[in-house]
C-alpha positions, -999 to +999 in steps of 0.1 A: +000+001+001+015+034-009+016+066+010-013+081-005-036+052+000-026+048+034-035+085+043-068+082+026-077+050+047-066+069+077-089+100+067-119+077+064-129+076+100-126+113+103-147+119+072-174+097+084-175+115+117-177+148+100-204+136+076-224+123+108-220+158+124-232+179+095-261+154+089-274+157+126-268+197+124-289+193+090-317+175+108-316+199+137-319+228+113-351+213+096-367+204+128-360+240+142-374+257+109-406+237+112-412+244+148-407+210+160-377+221+185-380+256+204-357+281+189-355+299+223-338+267+237-317+255+208-308+282+181-304+270+145-270+255+134-268+281+107-272+310+133-245+291+154-220+290+124-228+326+116-220+340+150-183+327+149-170+357+129-189+380+154-171+363+184-137+367+167-145+404+160-163+417+191-158+390+217-120+385+213-126+347+210-089+343+201-075+362+230-098+342+253-086+308+236-049+319+241-058+326+280-074+292+284-046+274+264-020+289+286-039+277+318-042+243+301-004+242+292+006+252+329-020+223+340-005+199+314+031+203+326+023+201+362+002+170+354+030+153+338+055+160+364+033+151+395+012+125+379+042+105+364+061+109+396+031+098+419+025+068+397+060+059+396+062+060+434+029+039+437+043+011+414+077+009+430+059+008+466+032-020+465+019-012+500+014+024+493-002+012+459-028-011+477-034+017+503-039+045+478-050+031+443-087+028+453-087+063+467-073+077+435-098+059+414-126+072+432-112+107+430-117+105+392-156+102+396-158+130+423-172+164+411-141+181+416-154+213+402-177+220+433-147+226+451-141+259+437-150+280+469-123+264+488-097+272+463-111+307+459-104+313+496-068+298+494-058+314+459-085+341+454-100+349+422-071+342+400-055+319+374-038+298+401-073+287+412-082+276+376-048+259+371-047+241+404-084+228+399-074+216+364-044+197+378-065+181+405-091+171+382-066+157+355-043+136+380-063+104+387-060+090+350-024+101+347-014+083+380-034+052+374-021+048+337+016+054+349+012+027+374-006+004+346+022+011+322+050+004+345+035-027+360+028-041+325+063-041+312+070-077+300+088-097+319+112-107+292+124-070+288+131-071+327+152-103+322+172-089+294+180-059+318+191-082+345+212-101+322+230-070+316+235-062+354+215-029+350+211-010+381+175-001+394+179+034+381+191+020+347+163-007+345+137+022+350+152+048+326+161+023+297+135-005+299+105+002+320+096+039+312+102+035+273+079+004+274+053+023+295+053+054+274+022+045+252+002+040+283+014+070+301+002+091+272-030+075+272-031+088+309-020+122+298-046+127+269-075+117+294-059+139+321-059+168+297-095+165+287-106+161+323-084+192+330-098+213+303-133+206+311-126+216+347-108+248+336-135+260+314-160+252+340-143+271+368-140+300+344-174+299+339-183+296+377-162+324+390-165+346+359-128+349+352-104+337+326-111+328+291-136+307+271-155+298+303-159+334+311-173+342+275-197+315+277-211+329+312-211+365+296-230+353+265-254+332+285-263+362+309-269+383+278-291+355+264-272+352+232-277+317+226-263+314+190-229+328+204-231+307+235-234+276+215-208+287+190-185+290+220-193+255+235-186+241+200-152+260+199-144+245+231-150+209+218-128+218+188-100+229+213-103+196+230-099+178+198-069+199+188-051+193+223-059+155+219-041+155+185-014+178+197-006+150+225-008+121+197+019+141+179+041+146+209+038+109+217+050+100+184+080+125+186+090+110+221+086+077+206+109+083+179+135+101+201 
């Protein structure tokens, strides 16, 4: 199979997804035009699409996107440092893992966003509150996937390391960590999505920051097309971040 055919084959799922999305938008447009759905609850998709230009020109959507992206970047760096370190510690200490792993898994299902008043008291109405809450929300999948990846290292690889008399540090850096990278990146992608959701949610709740604050402003003005367009933009941002982590994983794997 040549490169062009392989690229076309990889693009088929994305094309099917896009076609399905456009089809659902078309059905919603027809139902709204004929009054089956309430236009005061869900605006027509055509109005939502038309409002993007206004959002960029009047609501500074790009500036708000950059503000949210900066918060997500800081959260992602902290997630990678804290989450991978904590997962490594749990994997290396079985007793600590048995004591804490269930609690960490339970934290993944907890409504972390409801804790924002506590962090407002600690950090004030600032970017620090948003970033810290994003980090806490994204930590469980990063920690758990790090533990899973390191624990899943094939025994034959470990035996090869022992045959070369590798130290414990060399065994971790040269065998266990490279073998666990795909699983760790799965955790990082999940953590980034959880973090982004909470960052936008906290921006909305405290009316501070980037895209979340814009959604709040538009909702208070009852600008439904602009509000829905911003929500769609947040979804597109999450897809962009997901693809960026995939590219980063490939780059780290080649390095």
